[in-house]
N, C-alpha and C positions, 0 to 999 in steps of 0.2 A: 246110476249104473256107469255112466261115462267116466266118472272119477275112479271107479274101481278097475276099469280097463286101463286107465292111465297108471294106476297103482301097479297092476300086473305088468304093464309094459316097462316101467321103471325097474322093477325087481328083475324081470327077464333080461333087460339091457345090462345091468350090473353083473348078473351071474354069467351072461354070455361073454362079456368082456373078460371077466375073471377066468373063464374056461379057455378063452382064446390066449390070454397071457400065460396061463399055466402050461399050455401046449406049444407055446412059441418061444418063450424066454426061459433059460435055465434059472433055477433058484438062486437068488441073491445076485443076479446079473441085471445090467442096465443097457437100454438102447437109447443113445442120445437122439433127441428129436430136434432140439434147439440148444443154444448155449446155456439155457437155464432150465430145461425140462427134459426129463428122460422117462421112458416107459420102463418099469421095473417089475421084478417078480420077488416079492417079499412076503413072508408068512408072519402075520401078527398073531401071537399067542395070548396077548393081553387085551386090554380094552383100548381106548383111544391112545394113539401114539405108543402102543406097546406097554402101557401102564399096568402094573401088577402081573406082568408076564412071569410065569413060573410060580406065582403065589396062589393063584386061583385056577382051578381046573376049568376046562372049556365048558363042561356041562353045567357048572355053577353059573358061569357067564351066560350060557344059553338060557338057563332057568330065570335068572334075574332079568335078562333082556326081554324075555317073553312076557314076564309079568308087567314090566314097564310098558311094553308095546300094547298089551291088553288094556292097560290104564289109558294109554293115548287113544286107542280105539273108542273107549268110553267117552273121553273128552270130545273126540270127533263127532260122535253121534249126538252129543248133548250141546254142541255149539250151534249157534244161529248166525254166526258171522262168516262170510264167504272167505275172507283172507285167513281167518283162523282155521277154517276147514281145510284149505289148501295147504297151510303150514303143517297141520297134523298129518295130512295125507303124505306129504314129502317125508316127514319123520318116520312114519310107519313104513313107507317103501324102503328107506335106507335101513331101518332096523330089521325088517323081514329079510332083506337080502343078506345082511351080515349074519343074522341068526341062522339062516339056511346054510350059508357057507361054513360057519363055525360048527354047526350041527353035523354036517357031512364030513368035513375035513379036520375038525379040531382046532382050526385057526381061521383067520380071515386073510384073504389074499389082497394085498395092497399093490397098486400098479402105477399110480401117478406120483412122480418124484420131481419136486422143484428145488432148485439150488441157485445160489448166486455167490461167486467167489468162494469164500470160506463158510458161507451160511447155507445150511442144508435143512429144509423143512422135512419133517417125517413123511414118509410115503403114505398115501391114502387112496381111496377108491371112489367110484361114483356114489355108492351108498353113503359114504361119509359126507359127500357134497350134498346129497338130498337132506340128510339130517341137519347139517349146518345151515342150509338154506331155510329149512323149516323153522329152526330155532330163531334165525334172523327175522323171519316173517312174524313170529310170535312177539319178538322184541319190538318191531315196528308197530304192531297192534297195540301193545302195552303203552308205548309212547303216545300213539294217537288217542287212546282212551284217557290217559293222564291229561293230555292237553285239552281234550273235550271237557273233562270234569273241571279243570282249572279255569276254563273260559266261560263256565256257566255262572 
């Protein structure tokens, strides 16, 4: 039950910040925070980094994302490993937040924007961080499992 409260909190946090950014920063504008980080208001109509923007409708992305998220829920409930469960929970939180955002608005609002001199990283949001962190945790788990099998 505690994990699902954390899941709810993570989804709420990302959607809350997206709403705050939507109401505070004009579309395609930036507020410098440091020399390399801005808060931004960007609408992402594609998948990661705007990929396939204009080629796939938002409802197809919502449908595919929902199916993948249901599969990750399945993996979560069938996992016995605590690190793996937390990883799946992080991925689910990010996916649900972006699915809700895209389902309501037809796009995902990205608001974190890093840059250095002429290098600009695509804008992203907390949900993207949750997903990336979860994937990173799964990779760590795979390496640990590989090393354990190799050392037997």
